[in-house]
N, CA, C and O of each residue as an XYZ file, in Angstrom:
296
protein
N       9.408     10.058      3.280
C       9.289      9.433      1.974
C       8.255     10.215      1.159
O       7.143     10.463      1.625
N       8.631     10.595     -0.042
C       7.760     11.389     -0.895
C       7.003     10.475     -1.866
O       7.492     10.169     -2.953
N       5.825     10.055     -1.464
C       5.025      9.177     -2.319
C       4.513      9.899     -3.555
O       4.123      9.255     -4.529
N       4.510     11.220     -3.530
C       4.079     11.984     -4.707
C       5.057     11.814     -5.872
O       4.701     12.058     -7.025
N       6.279     11.400     -5.572
C       7.280     11.184     -6.621
C       7.115      9.824     -7.300
O       7.725      9.574     -8.340
N       6.301      8.947     -6.722
C       6.079      7.627     -7.303
C       5.133      7.736     -8.487
O       4.179      8.514     -8.457
N       5.394      6.957     -9.529
C       4.432      6.921    -10.624
C       3.289      5.972    -10.236
O       3.360      5.266     -9.230
N       2.257      5.976    -11.045
C       1.056      5.195    -10.722
C       1.366      3.717    -10.534
O       0.860      3.093     -9.601
N       2.176      3.159    -11.394
C       2.488      1.722    -11.309
C       3.234      1.390    -10.022
O       2.978      0.353     -9.410
N       4.153      2.255     -9.608
C       4.862      2.038     -8.346
C       3.895      2.073     -7.168
O       3.997      1.259     -6.251
N       2.960      3.015     -7.197
C       1.957      3.090     -6.125
C       1.121      1.812     -6.085
O       0.858      1.269     -5.012
N       0.712      1.341     -7.244
C      -0.097      0.124     -7.309
C       0.674     -1.083     -6.777
O       0.123     -1.885     -6.024
N       1.913     -1.214     -7.154
C       2.722     -2.357     -6.726
C       2.972     -2.330     -5.221
O       2.828     -3.350     -4.547
N       3.340     -1.185     -4.705
C       3.611     -1.092     -3.265
C       2.336     -1.317     -2.455
O       2.366     -1.996     -1.430
N       1.220     -0.753     -2.906
C      -0.026     -0.946     -2.148
C      -0.504     -2.390     -2.225
O      -1.077     -2.897     -1.261
N      -0.281     -3.061     -3.351
C      -0.652     -4.474     -3.471
C       0.124     -5.304     -2.451
O      -0.439     -6.188     -1.805
N       1.401     -5.019     -2.314
C       2.214     -5.727     -1.319
C       1.733     -5.413      0.094
O       1.667     -6.304      0.941
N       1.399     -4.156      0.348
C       0.953     -3.737      1.679
C      -0.369     -4.389      2.062
O      -0.565     -4.772      3.215
N      -1.262     -4.513      1.113
C      -2.582     -5.087      1.412
C      -2.497     -6.528      1.881
O      -3.400     -7.010      2.565
N      -1.439     -7.210      1.527
C      -1.232     -8.572      2.002
C      -1.148     -8.615      3.528
O      -1.534     -9.602      4.154
N      -0.639     -7.532      4.116
C      -0.373     -7.495      5.547
C      -1.553     -7.023      6.390
O      -1.466     -7.019      7.618
N      -2.639     -6.633      5.764
C      -3.775     -6.116      6.517
C      -4.912     -7.134      6.517
O      -5.164     -7.808      5.518
N      -5.583     -7.229      7.643
C      -6.757     -8.092      7.715
C      -7.856     -7.452      6.874
O      -8.197     -6.287      7.082
N      -8.403     -8.190      5.944
C      -9.390     -7.644      5.001
C     -10.770     -7.586      5.640
O     -11.598     -8.478      5.457
N     -10.994     -6.525      6.385
C     -12.323     -6.289      6.961
C     -12.850     -4.963      6.429
O     -12.090     -4.130      5.935
N     -14.146     -4.784      6.535
C     -14.748     -3.526      6.080
C     -14.139     -2.331      6.797
O     -13.863     -1.307      6.173
N     -13.928     -2.454      8.103
C     -13.376     -1.334      8.869
C     -11.962     -0.982      8.425
O     -11.613      0.195      8.328
N     -11.157     -1.988      8.158
C      -9.785     -1.716      7.724
C      -9.751     -1.045      6.358
O      -8.990     -0.101      6.149
N     -10.554     -1.516      5.446
C     -10.592     -0.918      4.108
C     -11.239      0.465      4.148
O     -10.821      1.370      3.425
N     -12.256      0.628      4.991
C     -12.961      1.902      5.091
C     -12.035      3.041      5.490
O     -12.191      4.163      5.008
N     -11.074      2.765      6.365
C     -10.183      3.847      6.804
C      -9.396      4.428      5.623
O      -9.080      5.617      5.617
N      -9.085      3.610      4.642
C      -8.388      4.115      3.453
C      -9.358      4.879      2.548
O      -8.998      5.908      1.976
N     -10.574      4.379      2.421
C     -11.584      5.081      1.621
C     -11.837      6.472      2.169
O     -12.010      7.426      1.411
N     -11.859      6.583      3.500
C     -12.104      7.860      4.151
C     -11.010      8.875      3.810
O     -11.289     10.063      3.649
N      -9.786      8.409      3.702
C      -8.659      9.305      3.405
C      -8.557      9.654      1.920
O      -8.009     10.698      1.567
N      -9.075      8.796      1.057
C      -8.843      8.954     -0.376
C      -9.927      9.730     -1.106
O      -9.654     10.302     -2.162
N     -11.129      9.770     -0.589
C     -12.222     10.511     -1.223
C     -12.373     10.173     -2.708
O     -12.399     11.072     -3.548
N     -12.472      8.907     -3.028
C     -12.701      8.396     -4.385
C     -11.582      8.748     -5.363
O     -11.821      8.941     -6.555
N     -10.370      8.828     -4.845
C      -9.201      9.089     -5.677
C      -8.256      7.898     -5.509
O      -7.689      7.704     -4.434
N      -8.086      7.114     -6.548
C      -7.320      5.872     -6.419
C      -5.861      6.116     -6.027
O      -5.303      5.345     -5.248
N      -5.248      7.147     -6.538
C      -3.855      7.400     -6.173
C      -3.721      7.754     -4.696
O      -2.778      7.324     -4.032
N      -4.659      8.532     -4.189
C      -4.644      8.845     -2.761
C      -4.912      7.589     -1.931
O      -4.377      7.448     -0.831
N      -5.735      6.677     -2.452
C      -6.023      5.420     -1.756
C      -4.758      4.584     -1.655
O      -4.435      4.067     -0.586
N      -4.039      4.449     -2.771
C      -2.778      3.705     -2.758
C      -1.808      4.324     -1.750
O      -1.167      3.608     -0.982
N      -1.703      5.642     -1.755
C      -0.800      6.328     -0.832
C      -1.201      6.099      0.612
O      -0.337      5.907      1.467
N      -2.504      6.114      0.904
C      -2.971      5.877      2.271
C      -2.595      4.479      2.738
O      -2.179      4.297      3.882
N      -2.737      3.496      1.867
C      -2.368      2.118      2.206
C      -0.865      2.028      2.478
O      -0.443      1.408      3.454
N      -0.075      2.639      1.626
C       1.382      2.594      1.779
C       1.802      3.318      3.062
O       2.673      2.836      3.786
N       1.194      4.463      3.343
C       1.516      5.201      4.574
C       1.182      4.365      5.804
O       1.944      4.349      6.771
N       0.051      3.673      5.770
C      -0.301      2.795      6.892
C       0.792      1.742      7.071
O       1.245      1.489      8.188
N       1.209      1.137      5.971
C       2.221      0.082      6.023
C       3.536      0.624      6.582
O       4.158     -0.009      7.435
N       3.948      1.767      6.114
C       5.185      2.378      6.602
C       5.073      2.650      8.099
O       6.039      2.465      8.839
N       3.900      3.087      8.545
C       3.675      3.305      9.974
C       3.783      2.027     10.791
O       4.242      2.050     11.933
N       3.363      0.923     10.209
C       3.412     -0.376     10.895
C       4.796     -1.021     10.848
O       5.252     -1.586     11.842
N       5.454     -0.939      9.713
C       6.676     -1.716      9.484
C       7.932     -0.884      9.267
O       9.035     -1.431      9.268
N       7.792      0.422      9.082
C       8.957      1.293      9.028
C       9.532      1.629      7.665
O      10.411      2.485      7.563
N       9.054      0.976      6.616
C       9.566      1.290      5.274
C       8.586      0.744      4.243
O       7.529      0.220      4.596
N       8.936      0.868      2.997
C       8.076      0.414      1.904
C       7.831     -1.098      1.974
O       8.689     -1.847      2.441
N       6.673     -1.535      1.514
C       6.362     -2.965      1.509
C       7.357     -3.805      0.705
O       7.558     -4.979      1.018
N       7.969     -3.240     -0.302
C       8.933     -3.999     -1.097
C      10.266     -4.174     -0.372
O      11.126     -4.934     -0.817
N      10.435     -3.459      0.759
C      11.717     -3.494      1.462
C      11.688     -4.207      2.808
O      12.669     -4.854      3.174
N      10.585     -4.106      3.558
C      10.537     -4.687      4.911
C       9.192     -5.363      5.170
O       8.230     -5.177      4.425
N       9.152     -6.140      6.226
C       7.900     -6.757      6.677
C       7.390     -7.821      5.728
O       8.115     -8.275      4.842
N       6.153     -8.214      5.914
C       5.593     -9.287      5.092
C       5.475     -8.926      3.612
O       5.456     -9.820      2.765
N       5.399     -7.664      3.289
C       5.271     -7.245      1.902
C       6.477     -7.577      1.045
O       6.348     -7.800     -0.158
N       7.656     -7.610      1.665
C       8.882     -7.861      0.887
C       8.932     -9.282      0.347
O       9.668     -9.557     -0.601
N       8.164    -10.182      0.932
C       8.161    -11.579      0.499
C       7.097    -11.881     -0.551
O       6.997    -13.011     -1.029
N       6.306    -10.876     -0.911
C       5.241    -11.065     -1.889
C       5.829    -11.016     -3.302
O       6.565    -10.094     -3.656
N       5.491    -12.013     -4.084
C       5.924    -12.002     -5.487
C       4.688    -11.672     -6.337
O       3.731    -12.444     -6.393
N       4.734    -10.531     -6.983
C       3.633    -10.104     -7.831
C       3.656    -10.893     -9.133
O       4.721    -11.302     -9.595
N       2.484    -11.109     -9.725
C       2.403    -11.891    -10.965
C       3.262    -11.301    -12.081
O       3.842    -12.026    -12.889
N       3.328     -9.995    -12.105
C       4.117     -9.349    -13.161
C       5.608     -9.610    -13.009
O       6.375     -9.422    -13.953
N       6.022    -10.045    -11.817
C       7.431    -10.335    -11.563
C       7.803    -11.789    -11.847
O       8.971    -12.169    -11.769
N       6.802    -12.590    -12.175
C       7.037    -14.033    -12.399
C       7.606    -14.269    -13.768
O       7.870    -15.413    -14.139
């Protein structure tokens, strides 16, 4: 999956769905910070890659992320 082809809004939406599935601890969030080096787009991509590794596809398609309804979709 080529996350570089996603626009910023797609990255934000997919990572928001993915974050629902992760336990919000400092260690879990830190692993994404380590990969992103203060670059928000890289941070979103790291979160999405983690999710794909756990669930096999994008958060909008499989796993707990697919059941998340974002406010913008209401």
